[in-house]
VOPAVO-563594 format. One line per 10 residues: number of its first residue (from 1); their letters; for each residue x, y, z of C-alpha. Coordinates in nm, 3 decimals. Example, Ala and Ser with C-alpha at 12.3 -4.5 7.8 and 13.67 -1.06 7.14 Angstrom:
1) AS) 1.230:-0.450:0.780 ~ 1.367:-0.106:0.714
This chain:
1) MSVRETVDLD) 12.854:10.055:6.750 ~ 13.012:9.808:6.507 ~ 12.794:9.593:6.284 ~ 12.801:9.223:6.379 ~ 12.626:8.905:6.272 ~ 12.291:8.843:6.440 ~ 12.029:8.572:6.433 ~ 11.691:8.610:6.266 ~ 11.430:8.578:6.539 ~ 11.162:8.311:6.494
11) LGLIDRLIQD) 10.836:8.497:6.558 ~ 10.646:8.170:6.570 ~ 10.867:8.059:6.860 ~ 10.818:8.396:7.028 ~ 10.439:8.360:6.999 ~ 10.458:8.018:7.167 ~ 10.682:8.149:7.442 ~ 10.440:8.438:7.502 ~ 10.156:8.188:7.549 ~ 10.366:7.988:7.795
21) EEAKLEPKHP) 10.471:8.292:7.996 ~ 10.118:8.438:8.008 ~ 9.992:8.102:8.133 ~ 10.250:8.115:8.414 ~ 10.172:8.478:8.506 ~ 9.795:8.467:8.544 ~ 9.783:8.218:8.838 ~ 10.013:8.449:9.035 ~ 9.754:8.729:9.041 ~ 9.408:8.599:9.140
31) ASIAYKAVAG) 9.358:8.887:9.384 ~ 9.452:9.149:9.122 ~ 9.223:8.994:8.862 ~ 8.937:8.975:9.111 ~ 8.990:9.326:9.242 ~ 8.974:9.477:8.896 ~ 8.613:9.355:8.870 ~ 8.534:9.511:9.209 ~ 8.694:9.846:9.123 ~ 8.534:9.840:8.779
41) RTVAGGVASS) 8.188:9.876:8.932 ~ 8.256:10.244:9.003 ~ 8.594:10.326:8.844 ~ 8.617:10.325:8.464 ~ 8.803:10.011:8.364 ~ 8.893:9.941:8.726 ~ 9.212:10.152:8.703 ~ 9.307:10.514:8.765 ~ 9.500:10.554:8.437 ~ 9.458:10.371:8.107
51) WQDSPPHAIY) 9.829:10.285:8.103 ~ 9.785:10.089:8.428 ~ 9.571:9.833:8.245 ~ 9.848:9.690:8.029 ~ 9.830:9.332:7.899 ~ 9.781:9.065:8.009 ~ 9.607:9.219:8.315 ~ 9.647:9.502:8.566 ~ 9.867:9.425:8.867 ~ 9.758:9.607:9.185
61) IDHGAGSRIW) 10.031:9.709:9.428 ~ 10.002:9.689:9.806 ~ 10.324:9.851:9.929 ~ 10.688:9.924:9.853 ~ 11.016:9.967:10.040 ~ 11.351:10.064:9.894 ~ 11.399:9.880:9.564 ~ 11.112:9.636:9.629 ~ 10.734:9.635:9.580 ~ 10.467:9.381:9.676
71) DIDGNEYVDF) 10.139:9.328:9.491 ~ 9.806:9.251:9.660 ~ 9.866:8.880:9.599 ~ 10.182:8.900:9.810 ~ 10.429:8.863:9.522 ~ 10.758:9.046:9.585 ~ 10.947:9.216:9.301 ~ 11.266:9.410:9.245 ~ 11.115:9.726:9.100 ~ 11.274:9.854:8.778
81) HLGYGAMVAG) 10.949:10.033:8.681 ~ 10.960:10.280:8.972 ~ 10.635:10.453:8.886 ~ 10.741:10.539:8.529 ~ 11.073:10.660:8.662 ~ 10.936:10.887:8.936 ~ 11.074:10.685:9.229 ~ 11.448:10.727:9.173 ~ 11.465:10.807:9.546 ~ 11.323:10.460:9.611
91) HAHPKIVEAI) 11.005:10.360:9.789 ~ 10.937:10.505:10.135 ~ 11.280:10.664:10.173 ~ 11.309:10.752:10.544 ~ 11.420:11.112:10.479 ~ 11.126:11.175:10.246 ~ 10.875:10.999:10.472 ~ 10.997:11.211:10.764 ~ 10.962:11.531:10.561 ~ 10.608:11.443:10.451
101) ERQARLGTHF) 10.497:11.341:10.801 ~ 10.641:11.659:10.952 ~ 10.462:11.877:10.699 ~ 10.134:11.684:10.720 ~ 10.113:11.764:11.090 ~ 10.154:12.134:11.004 ~ 9.897:12.135:10.723 ~ 9.869:11.985:10.377 ~ 9.746:12.275:10.166 ~ 9.724:12.652:10.190
111) AQPTKHLHGI) 9.738:12.782:9.830 ~ 10.000:13.019:9.971 ~ 10.380:13.002:9.945 ~ 10.583:12.824:10.214 ~ 10.948:12.846:10.313 ~ 11.063:12.537:10.121 ~ 11.071:12.741:9.800 ~ 11.419:12.891:9.814 ~ 11.588:12.563:9.911 ~ 11.441:12.389:9.607
121) GENLVDRFGL) 11.499:12.685:9.376 ~ 11.867:12.713:9.476 ~ 11.916:12.340:9.419 ~ 11.762:12.354:9.072 ~ 11.967:12.659:8.974 ~ 12.279:12.467:9.079 ~ 12.178:12.160:8.878 ~ 12.048:12.317:8.558 ~ 12.195:12.667:8.538 ~ 11.869:12.854:8.474
131) PLWRFCNSGT) 11.811:13.145:8.714 ~ 11.437:13.134:8.787 ~ 11.183:12.857:8.859 ~ 10.812:12.800:8.915 ~ 10.630:12.486:9.033 ~ 10.327:12.286:8.928 ~ 10.196:11.931:8.967 ~ 10.290:11.707:8.673 ~ 10.496:11.672:8.358 ~ 10.187:11.748:8.153
141) EVTLEAARLM) 10.136:12.078:8.336 ~ 10.498:12.185:8.306 ~ 10.524:12.122:7.930 ~ 10.192:12.302:7.884 ~ 10.342:12.600:8.066 ~ 10.654:12.584:7.849 ~ 10.452:12.581:7.527 ~ 10.237:12.873:7.640 ~ 10.533:13.074:7.767 ~ 10.720:13.041:7.437
151) RASTGRDVLL) 10.410:13.148:7.244 ~ 10.336:13.437:7.479 ~ 10.693:13.566:7.470 ~ 10.722:13.563:7.090 ~ 10.365:13.639:6.984 ~ 10.394:13.338:6.751 ~ 10.182:13.023:6.738 ~ 10.381:12.739:6.577 ~ 10.577:12.488:6.788 ~ 10.829:12.228:6.669
161) KIEGSYHGHH) 10.842:11.884:6.829 ~ 11.018:11.554:6.767 ~ 10.839:11.265:6.598 ~ 10.802:10.984:6.853 ~ 10.832:11.199:7.168 ~ 10.568:11.237:7.439 ~ 10.527:11.567:7.621 ~ 10.210:11.512:7.822 ~ 9.836:11.482:7.766 ~ 9.750:11.838:7.668
171) DALMFSVVPD) 9.627:11.940:7.323 ~ 9.923:12.168:7.248 ~ 10.176:11.886:7.208 ~ 10.006:11.545:7.201 ~ 10.090:11.478:6.837 ~ 10.289:11.205:6.662 ~ 10.381:11.030:6.988 ~ 10.349:10.678:6.847 ~ 10.219:10.765:6.501 ~ 10.075:10.504:6.266
181) PELIGPREHP) 10.349:10.414:6.013 ~ 10.084:10.408:5.740 ~ 9.995:10.772:5.803 ~ 10.318:10.947:5.900 ~ 10.410:11.071:5.552 ~ 10.761:11.145:5.423 ~ 11.056:11.183:5.658 ~ 11.136:11.532:5.528 ~ 10.784:11.651:5.615 ~ 10.611:11.418:5.866
191) VTLPQAWGIP) 10.236:11.447:5.905 ~ 10.137:11.595:6.241 ~ 9.903:11.326:6.377 ~ 9.683:11.372:6.685 ~ 9.766:11.093:6.932 ~ 9.428:11.081:7.105 ~ 9.061:11.114:7.024 ~ 8.916:11.456:7.092 ~ 9.214:11.671:6.991 ~ 9.086:11.927:6.737
201) EAFADLVRVV) 9.249:11.891:6.397 ~ 9.302:12.268:6.392 ~ 9.561:12.231:6.668 ~ 9.773:12.015:6.435 ~ 9.826:12.321:6.216 ~ 10.016:12.479:6.505 ~ 10.266:12.192:6.550 ~ 10.539:12.096:6.302 ~ 10.693:11.752:6.358 ~ 11.060:11.682:6.275
211) PFNDLAEVER) 11.286:11.376:6.314 ~ 11.536:11.352:6.600 ~ 11.907:11.403:6.534 ~ 11.858:11.600:6.211 ~ 11.943:11.972:6.209 ~ 11.870:12.005:5.837 ~ 11.505:11.911:5.889 ~ 11.472:12.161:6.173 ~ 11.616:12.430:5.945 ~ 11.367:12.326:5.676
221) ALGEHEGNVA) 11.077:12.356:5.920 ~ 11.192:12.697:6.041 ~ 11.216:12.815:5.681 ~ 10.869:12.688:5.593 ~ 10.724:12.875:5.892 ~ 10.957:13.176:5.889 ~ 10.854:13.428:6.153 ~ 10.582:13.200:6.298 ~ 10.778:12.953:6.513 ~ 10.762:13.031:6.886
231) GMIIEPAMMN) 11.001:12.756:6.987 ~ 11.084:12.388:6.997 ~ 11.038:12.137:7.277 ~ 11.256:11.829:7.280 ~ 11.361:11.545:7.505 ~ 11.738:11.602:7.488 ~ 11.772:11.224:7.500 ~ 11.465:11.049:7.359 ~ 11.298:10.828:7.620 ~ 10.984:10.714:7.437
241) CGVIFPEPGY) 11.174:10.478:7.204 ~ 11.416:10.334:7.453 ~ 11.707:10.567:7.532 ~ 11.830:10.746:7.219 ~ 12.112:10.994:7.270 ~ 12.164:11.311:7.065 ~ 12.454:11.304:6.824 ~ 12.751:11.535:6.895 ~ 12.667:11.898:6.819 ~ 12.295:11.835:6.765
251) LRGLKDLLHK) 12.159:12.012:7.075 ~ 12.399:12.306:7.042 ~ 12.304:12.334:6.676 ~ 11.934:12.338:6.768 ~ 11.979:12.624:7.011 ~ 12.177:12.827:6.758 ~ 11.925:12.763:6.478 ~ 11.623:12.852:6.689 ~ 11.780:13.170:6.823 ~ 11.878:13.270:6.469
261) HGAYLAFDEV) 11.507:13.253:6.380 ~ 11.390:13.435:6.695 ~ 11.256:13.119:6.862 ~ 11.319:12.946:7.196 ~ 11.450:12.601:7.292 ~ 11.283:12.400:7.571 ~ 11.423:12.075:7.712 ~ 11.164:11.828:7.836 ~ 11.370:11.672:8.115 ~ 11.073:11.507:8.285
271) KTGATIAYGG) 11.251:11.171:8.238 ~ 11.617:11.276:8.216 ~ 11.616:11.542:8.490 ~ 11.794:11.426:8.809 ~ 11.817:11.073:8.666 ~ 12.093:11.048:8.405 ~ 12.313:11.289:8.605 ~ 12.291:11.541:8.890 ~ 12.222:11.814:8.636 ~ 12.032:11.592:8.395
281) AVEVFGVTPD) 12.084:11.634:8.023 ~ 12.204:11.993:8.069 ~ 12.507:11.857:8.255 ~ 12.563:11.551:8.035 ~ 12.542:11.727:7.697 ~ 12.669:12.070:7.800 ~ 12.385:12.278:7.651 ~ 12.163:12.505:7.859 ~ 11.830:12.573:7.684 ~ 11.595:12.865:7.741
291) IVCLAKAIGG) 11.351:12.646:7.936 ~ 11.387:12.323:8.134 ~ 11.080:12.114:8.222 ~ 11.106:11.880:8.522 ~ 10.874:11.638:8.703 ~ 10.880:11.270:8.813 ~ 11.212:11.214:8.997 ~ 11.235:11.558:9.162 ~ 10.921:11.505:9.374 ~ 11.024:11.203:9.580
301) GLPCGAIGAT) 10.702:11.027:9.482 ~ 10.453:11.312:9.513 ~ 10.285:11.485:9.216 ~ 10.528:11.752:9.103 ~ 10.651:11.971:8.823 ~ 10.902:12.254:8.786 ~ 10.975:12.494:8.500 ~ 11.303:12.680:8.485 ~ 11.372:12.960:8.238 ~ 11.585:13.262:8.160
311) AELFEPVVKG) 11.523:13.594:8.334 ~ 11.400:13.730:7.999 ~ 11.131:13.464:7.967 ~ 11.021:13.499:8.329 ~ 11.012:13.881:8.322 ~ 10.638:13.906:8.236 ~ 10.563:13.647:8.508 ~ 10.760:13.844:8.766 ~ 10.591:14.169:8.663 ~ 10.247:14.008:8.686
321) DYDMAGTFNG) 10.166:14.059:8.318 ~ 10.156:13.682:8.257 ~ 9.979:13.448:8.499 ~ 10.151:13.115:8.572 ~ 9.911:12.988:8.832 ~ 9.749:12.681:8.988 ~ 9.572:12.606:9.315 ~ 9.811:12.325:9.406 ~ 10.129:12.485:9.269 ~ 10.388:12.474:9.546
331) NPLTMAASHA) 10.172:12.246:9.759 ~ 10.350:12.214:10.095 ~ 10.353:11.832:10.095 ~ 10.513:11.823:9.752 ~ 10.757:12.097:9.842 ~ 10.862:11.916:10.160 ~ 10.915:11.589:9.972 ~ 11.096:11.762:9.686 ~ 11.324:11.954:9.921 ~ 11.430:11.633:10.096
341) CLNEVLTKDA) 11.461:11.441:9.769 ~ 11.682:11.698:9.594 ~ 11.894:11.809:9.887 ~ 11.929:11.492:10.096 ~ 11.872:11.191:9.867 ~ 11.964:11.269:9.506 ~ 12.295:11.426:9.601 ~ 12.595:11.433:9.370 ~ 12.735:11.118:9.534 ~ 12.418:10.922:9.448
351) YEGFNAVHKT) 12.506:10.925:9.079 ~ 12.818:10.715:9.135 ~ 12.584:10.443:9.262 ~ 12.349:10.479:8.967 ~ 12.638:10.446:8.722 ~ 12.777:10.137:8.900 ~ 12.440:9.959:8.884 ~ 12.396:10.068:8.522 ~ 12.736:9.921:8.434 ~ 12.634:9.584:8.579
361) LADGCGAAIE) 12.310:9.592:8.380 ~ 12.474:9.707:8.059 ~ 12.771:9.469:8.080 ~ 12.554:9.172:8.172 ~ 12.280:9.228:7.915 ~ 12.540:9.321:7.655 ~ 12.729:8.996:7.714 ~ 12.406:8.796:7.675 ~ 12.330:8.979:7.350 ~ 12.675:8.894:7.216
371) RHNLPAYVTG) 12.659:8.534:7.335 ~ 12.325:8.466:7.168 ~ 12.384:8.692:6.865 ~ 12.068:8.891:6.935 ~ 11.983:9.185:6.704 ~ 11.998:9.424:6.998 ~ 12.221:9.656:7.200 ~ 12.220:9.830:7.539 ~ 12.213:10.204:7.594 ~ 12.158:10.443:7.884
381) LGAKGSVIYS) 12.324:10.641:8.160 ~ 12.280:10.684:8.533 ~ 11.941:10.562:8.650 ~ 11.799:10.513:8.297 ~ 11.874:10.242:8.045 ~ 11.728:10.018:7.780 ~ 11.779:9.726:7.546 ~ 11.700:9.833:7.191 ~ 11.609:9.543:6.962 ~ 11.789:9.657:6.651
391) ATPVREYRDT) 12.110:9.528:6.493 ~ 12.203:9.883:6.393 ~ 12.200:10.205:6.598 ~ 11.863:10.377:6.637 ~ 11.882:10.754:6.577 ~ 11.512:10.844:6.565 ~ 11.156:10.712:6.589 ~ 11.136:10.578:6.233 ~ 11.430:10.347:6.302 ~ 11.212:10.166:6.558
401) IAIDERVTYL) 10.916:10.092:6.331 ~ 11.055:9.755:6.222 ~ 11.097:9.636:6.582 ~ 10.832:9.374:6.665 ~ 10.644:9.448:6.989 ~ 10.611:9.076:7.059 ~ 10.982:9.061:7.138 ~ 10.968:9.333:7.404 ~ 10.641:9.197:7.543 ~ 10.803:8.857:7.590
411) AWLFQQNRGV) 11.106:9.020:7.756 ~ 10.863:9.194:7.994 ~ 10.686:8.864:8.072 ~ 11.016:8.690:8.146 ~ 11.107:8.957:8.401 ~ 10.761:8.970:8.564 ~ 10.747:8.593:8.604 ~ 11.090:8.591:8.765 ~ 11.043:8.860:9.026 ~ 11.140:9.180:8.841
421) FKSPWSKQET) 10.871:9.445:8.795 ~ 10.899:9.640:8.472 ~ 10.723:9.931:8.306 ~ 10.428:9.817:8.095 ~ 10.563:9.673:7.775 ~ 10.625:9.877:7.465 ~ 10.855:9.857:7.164 ~ 11.155:9.905:7.389 ~ 11.274:9.734:7.705 ~ 11.360:10.014:7.947
431) WTTSVFHTED) 11.454:10.030:8.313 ~ 11.493:10.284:8.592 ~ 11.698:10.229:8.907 ~ 11.680:10.392:9.249 ~ 11.928:10.486:9.521 ~ 11.840:10.153:9.687 ~ 11.916:9.930:9.387 ~ 12.228:9.720:9.425 ~ 12.452:9.537:9.183 ~ 12.286:9.216:9.308
441) DARRYVENFE) 11.951:9.358:9.195 ~ 12.108:9.428:8.857 ~ 12.247:9.075:8.836 ~ 11.899:8.936:8.895 ~ 11.773:9.140:8.602 ~ 12.064:9.013:8.391 ~ 11.995:8.648:8.484 ~ 11.634:8.686:8.368 ~ 11.750:8.854:8.049 ~ 11.994:8.569:7.987
451) AFAAAITA) 11.709:8.318:8.021 ~ 11.500:8.522:7.777 ~ 11.787:8.549:7.527 ~ 11.853:8.174:7.543 ~ 11.483:8.094:7.496 ~ 11.426:8.308:7.186 ~ 11.740:8.177:7.016 ~ 11.689:7.811:7.113
């Protein structure tokens, strides 16, 4: 990306615009605001997940169809949130609804295997190239299994992870997700910071944080913990700071380095799997790791997770020496939905549609950025994309620290007030598309972004 002249954003103007947009949003949601008080009588905070209560208030959803959702106040939106990227198959896809209804009439849970297993397993082998798979119920569960499997297979305790990446809510990996810039320490040796209350400090001693896109720092970490590193888990394209792609040779170099030191490489493809391409990041970047972690998009909207690994890693599981278990693993409703999603909806042809919609989003937002000289650029692939508010390319988490959250919050407000539902605001403006999204849907997003760009540079 070439360096170009950009405007300096007036944060005072942005603060005033935020006030105006918040004032417009609140009157649209009287039922949501009232219902939160009702739910709050018995449900902590009135929401099922803390992330659902994002500012300025929680928005409660009534129903969805295709690329659209409706809140309990009756407002209709084009949905670019898609349940944190889980609904790439779209809302209430007829093939998935039919599969769920058919299975529900036959029974919803047995804690025994059903005959959907091989059809899903064969599809995942085709997509990701790893020979064996197991199933669970969330991204958190699958990355927990990956961490434990790497430790069990090596007899080592230390894991490497990327600063600024999220791998679920378990204590093994919930470190330095959005670390405090005042506490992160030097780049060549970041401090491993617990991301939530209640994580024992002793667990931090078992996790070494490194920056993204830097093989030298991974080599340094491996040297400092020689013989103690079980493996490394990484989003092959970072998705917690917008969409940040690996530089050429980085992922291949990681695999070679880790294997040289007797450690494993795990890809967390919870967000990239079946979204950026048919075979996710494995296909796009041409590197097959030892473990692939999947969730979100592969389940067609039901709680899901899948871990794929080499025959060597799965050998103790197959022999029964290592338990990879869970009451709801392979739940028949999830398996039915996943089978339909992977084999009938997210087919290879679907990715041509994702790329066409992404091009409309990227070209349109990119043109607005150029026209208004915004310090920003567009990135992404397939069903995933983002606007990153930086005049220079972002390679890692620390490059995002200077980005002011008020800018992305205002961008979120502009979209919400103009009929586009977005993921709760963060430092990056991200989107996910579904098989139902059209180029007209993308143009609506672009029109809203154009209005936002014009307003902040007025």
